[in-house]
N, C-alpha and C positions, 0 to 999 in steps of 0.2 A: 159811622158817620154815612148818611144819605148822599147819594150823588146830588150835586148842584148846592151843597154846604161850602165846597171847598173855598169860593170866593171870599168867604170871611175868614180865612186862617189868619191869626194872629202872628206876632214875633215867637210867642212861645205858646203851642198848642200839643192837644194830646189828639193822636187818631184814634178812633173808636171802633172798634171791629166786632167779628162775631161773639155773641153773648156781651156786649158791652164793654171788653176789654180794653185798657187803656194803655196807650204808650205814647213816652213825652217825644217831643219833635226838636229838633236843633231852631235855633235863631234862624231865621230864613228874612234876607234882605228885601224880596220879591214882596211880602208882605208887610213890611215895616215902615214906618213913617220915617223920614230923612234923618228926623232927630233921634230914633233910636238906633241909627246904623251902626253907629261908631261904639255900641255897647257890647258886641260881642268878642271885640277884641281884647275886652276887657275877662280876667280869670273870671269862672264860675267859682266863688267861695260857697262853703257850707258850713253850718254851726251844729253841733250837737252837744248834749248834757248827757252826762253817766252820773245819777243823784244817787249815792249809797245814805239810806237812812240811819240814824243812830251816830253812834263815835266810832273809833277806832282803838287799836292799840298804840298809842302814841310813841312808845318807846322801840315800835319795831316797823315802822311805817315811811320815815322821811330817809333819802339818802343818808348813807353812812359815811361817804367821803365830805371833804371842804366844800364851801362854796365855790363855784367855778363848773369847769366841764365835767358831766358824767362820766366814770371811768368804768372799766369793765365791772371793777368791786363795787360800784357805788349801790347797787340795789341787789345785791347777793346777800341771801339772810334776812330780809326784809319782806315785808308783805307785796313788795313791787315787783319783786324778783321775776315774775311772769312776764314783765314788759323789757327784760333786759334785752332782748335782739332789737327792740324798736327803741332805746333808750337816746338814741342819735336825732330823733326827733320828738322828744319829752321837753318841756322845760318845767320845773317843779321851783313855783313862786313859794318865798318862806315867810312865815312872820305875818300872814294875814287874818286881821279879825273881822266879825261879823258887824256889818253897820247897817243900821244901827243895831246896838250892842245889847246885849241881855243883862241878866242879874240886876235889873233897873236902873243900868248906868246911864241910858238914856230914856227920859221921858216922852209919852204920848201915844202907847200903843199898847195893847191887850197881848195874851197870850203867855202861858208858862214857857220855860226854855225850851221843851220842844216844840211849843207852838211856834215861837220865835224862829228857831231853827228854820222852820219847814216856810213859813211866811215870809220871812227877809231874805233867803239864801239866793233865790234868783229875782227879786225884787227890789232888795234894799231900801222897803218900804215898810212903815210900820204896820202892825195889825190892828184889827177891827178889835174892842172891846169886848164885846160880847161873841162875835160867832171866830174868832181869830183869823179871819181872812186878810189878806194882803190888801193894801189900801192903793195899789198902782200896779200897773203890767207887769209881766216878767220880763226879762230878757230876753227869751226866746221869740214870743209874740212881738216886742220890739222889733226885733231884727227881721221876721218873718213878713212885718207889714212893709218893709222896706226892698227884700231882695228877692222875696218868694216869687213864682212865676204868677202872672195876672197882670192887671191894671191897677194902678194907685190906690184907685177905690173897693177895688175887689180882690187882693191878693190872697192865696191859698195859705190858711193858718199853720202852724207848724203840728208835725206829728207827734203828740203825745203820748208816750208807752207807759205800761206799768206792769211789775213782776209781784204779784203776790194778791192781796184782796184790801179793800177800805175797812177801816176801824169804825166809820161814822161818827167819831168823835169830832166836832167843831172841825177846825181846818186843817187837823192833823195828815189829811189824806193828801193834801196838795202841795206842789211845788209851784206850778204854774198857773197863769193868770191872763186874761186877755185884757184885762181893766180891773179897775178897783172894785174889790168884792167879788169879782167872776172867778172863780177858781175853774179849773179845767181839768176833770178827772182823765187819768191816763186810761188808755184803752189797755186790759189786763187780758184778752182774749186773741191768741195768735190769729186765729182763723179772721175774726173783725178787723183788725190790723191791716192784714195783708188784702184781704178783700176790698179795704177801702180806698186802696189807691190803684187795685188793679181793675174796680170795678166787677169782681165775680159775683159779688152780693147782689148784682143789680136783679131787681125783679123782673125782668124783662124774660120771656119765656123760653129764649134759647141761651140765656147765661147758664143754667145748670148743664146743658150740653158744652157749650164752650169750657166749663171747668173740667167734665169728664174727659174732652178731647186733648186735654193738657196733660191730665192726671195718665191716661190709659195709654195714649198714644204716643207721650213725650214731645207733642209738639212744642215748636217755638211759639211764644206770642208773636213774633214777626208773621207767622203765617195768617194767624187770626186777623192780622190789620193789612194783609197782603191787598188786598183790593182796593183800600183806601191809599195806601203808599203808591199805586199803580195810578190811580186819579189823580192824586198830587202831583205826581211827575209830569201830567198832562197841563198842568196848570201856568203854561208859560214861564218857569223859574228860569232864573238867569243861569248862566254855565256853573258861577260858583255854588249857587244853591243848589243844582244838581250834585254838586262833588260833594258839599257840605251832606246832604242828605244820603246819598250812596254810602258816604262814610260814616255815617252815624249808625245805619242799618248793619254795615259791615263790622263796627265795633261791637254792637249789641251780640251781633250773632258769636262774634269771637269769645263775648261775655259767656255764652249760655255754652260755649264748647270748653272753655280754658276754666272756668268758674264751676260749671257744672257738679264738678266732683267733689267740692268743699261744700255745694248747698247753697251756691248764691251765683245767680246772675240775674238779667233784668226779667226774664221769661222762665225762671228756672223750675222745671214738673217737679224736680226733688224737693222743694221747699213748699209746693203747694201739695204736695201730699202729706208732707209732715205736718201741716196746719191743719189740712182737711178733718180730722178726727175732732178737731173742738169746734166745727160747726153746728153739731149733734148734742154738745155737753151743755147742760145746765150750768148757769154761773158759778152756783155752789160746788159744782165739779170743778169747775177751773181752777177755783181756789183752792182746791186741798191742797196741804202742805208737799204731799209726796209728788205734784206736779210742778213743784217751784223749779228745780234746776232745770226742766224739761222745757218748759216756759222761758226762762230765763235765756237758754241758747237762741230759741225761737225767734224771742223778741230782740235779739243784737243782730241776727239775721235779716231779720226784716228793717231795723235801722238802717242797718249798711245798705242793705238794697235800696231802700227809698232815699238815701243821700246820694248813693253813687250813681242812681239812673238817673236823679233828677225829678223824682217824682214829687220829693219837697227839698230845699236847702235848708231848712232848720226843723231839728226833731229833739225831742228827750228821752230817755229811759231812765224810771224812775224804780228805784228798788223798795216794795213795800210802802210802810207809813212811818210817819215820827212817832215813837215810843210803841213802836211795834215791832214786827218782823216774824219770822218763819222759825221752827225750832229745826236746826241745820242737821239733818240725819242723812248725808250723802258726803261722798268724796273722803271717804273716811272718817268723819264725824258722826258723832250718834250723841248729841247732847240732851240733856233733860230739859234745861230751858230755852227760852226763845230768845230772840238776837238782842231784845231790848234789855232784859235782865243781865244778860252777860256783859252789856256795853255797861253796864252800872256795875258788874260784878257782885251785884245782890239780887237775892230772891226776893223780895218784898219791892215793889214797885215805888214806892214812896222812900225809898232808900238811896243815897246817894253820897258820894265822897266817902271819908273815913270813917262814919260814924259806925260803929258796933249796937247801939243803943237797940231795944225792942227787937231784935231778932234779926237785925241787919249784918249779921256778919259777913265777910266775903265767902262767894262761891270758890271751891277749891279748884284751882288750876284755869280760872277762868280767863287770865291771861292768855294761856296757848289756845283756849276755845276760840276767844277774840281775835288773835292773830290768824287763827284759819280761817275764821269767816272772811277777814279782811283779804286773805290770801287767794280765797275762791272767787271774791269780788273782782280784784286784779284779775284774776284769769279770765272772768267774762270780759273786762276792759280791753284786756290783752287781743282777746277773739276778735272783737271789734274793729280795733285800730287794724290788725292783721287784714283782715278783708277790707277796710277801705283802701288799705296800701297795695292791695294787689290789683285795683283799676289804676291803668295807666290812661294817663291824660297826657295833652299837647306839652311839647318842650320838654320831655321826659319826666315830667312830675307826676305823682299818684294823687288819686282822690284825698287821700290822707294829708300830702303836702298842701294841697290847696285849701284844706280846711282848719278849722279850729273845734277840736272835741275837747270839752273841759269836765274834768271830774272833780266832783266836790261832795261833801258830808253834810248832812244835818248839825253835827256837832263834831269838835275834835275828841277831847277827852269826855267820854258819856258817863264816867263815873262821877267826873265833877260837873258835868252839865255844862260844859266849858264851850264858849264862842270864840276863845283866844287860839291863835295858831292852827288855822284851820288847814285840813289836806287839801291842796290843789295841783291839778295836772294841766296842763295845757299841751294836748298832742297835735301835732301837725303846725305848721307855720303861718296858716291862712295865706298863702300865696307868697311867702316871702316876708309877711310881717313880723313874726315873732321869732326870738331867738330859738337856736335848738339846741337838744343836749347839753341844758345845762339847767344847774341848780343856783338860784338866785336869790338871794337874801333884800327881801324889802324892810322888813321892821327893824326891831333895834338887835344888835349884834350879840351884845350880852345877855339878853331874856327875850326870847321870839313870844313870851307868852304873858308881857307885860302891856296889859291893855290899853293903855294912855300912850304908848311908845310904838305901836304895832301898824301895820299898813290896812287902811278901811278897805273890806270887800267889794262897795260901790265903786271904787275907783278901778278895781278889777275887771268888773263888768263894763265899766265906762270904755275899758281899754279893748275890751273884745268887742264893744260894738264899733268902734274906729275900725278896728281890724278887719270887720266886715265892709268896712268902706261907707260906713255912714257916718257923716262928722258929729261929734257929739262932747261936749264941755261937762256934762253932769249927767249920772245916772242914780235914780233913785229919790227919797224922801227930799223935799225942796230943803234948800240950806237955809238954817233958822229953825226948822220944825222940829230939833228936838236930837238931833242925830248929831251931837257936838264934834263927834271925830271924823266925819265924813270929809271927803276930799272931791273935787274935781279933777278934771286933767285925766292922764293916762299915765301908765308907769313905764319911764323911757329904758329903765333897766330892763327891761323885758323884750323891747323892739330891736329888733336886726339891725 
């Protein structure tokens, strides 16, 4: 930032230093209109989505114990066991079905069951008949338009990340939508994702030098914006803003010292060093199967960094694509077939359910293989939540406490292409809005897979929107448009 521009500092601003490196600022009353000055007292909330494609091993996914408080044994032996240390900050809603529904239950949209699972899951909208793209915005874009930094007319969009590669078939690549028919492709190159919000990919002549300085000398991002920081302090800040700015920089410095060992801090050179090799790789090389687990961990780190350091307050991470997925050959897995085929339990793509006709026999041991895939996904989810929980905020809460991170899947039982009894986790209380450490029944007690008596997911999305401080009575396809089981309001059973 050039000298003389500080007079235009807004209540949410970024310092831009050597090489265009960006660093977020806290709310500063000195530069805010009086109508905005009460906002800083509110908790900064974040929303994240962890989206796994295909289905799961339903017999080993949900908590083992009865509905109510999660016990020490609730997750042991399930694919969610990696989350056990965090169970006090988890909420498992049970009996949720996709709405609009699949299997032709609700009329008015296109897409096969996989297509609906991708298009509907974050939008609760029907898909277009021809291209299978959702007919409305996804929950991440709706929330970002209200809570992300910026003015009402130009707020920062959510950060959308991808692990894997697009398949190129209709809408199966997408879960995030800025508006009807406008899918947003996730960034699957960690260098691109990291440099996007730190501005290290800026074409200015000194950007490469900034990158080199951080990498080789392990400089703090704070050092690269030091001049702008000093200039800002000379702009007549109030005593409270001076205190707030000093505390903000001290906190970031502490992040760099304390979290650097784990690869996460607001200006951590370790993470930069890890993503930098991807800058020179061709896209086809980034998408190779053997890089999948490496990129997964980097994308998790980037998502946590972006949320914790307030580069964005809304982000999604999608694992591969509908009816796709990698062939898992890591972490002790050495599968012959890809995730999609194992989710069905069949080798042929047009086989699902219990049919054995026309070569549709089950893959031997596919249940254990699918469980191990689920276990790997939940290990990545635990990595994300642990990092968010390591950042301390005011009042003794962590970034995770002040967030809601939603785990969801394209399908539940992939073998049946089922949209019923979907796997969901809400991690974090969104600043005290949600219950914690609970397993909550929302659907029918006797049959959580009865699609006419379970809880529609559009209402769950609407509950999340309200948790983020956005009053809303309805989310998704308009009432009466064909989604007969859709509902308005919020799930009171999930609220603290």
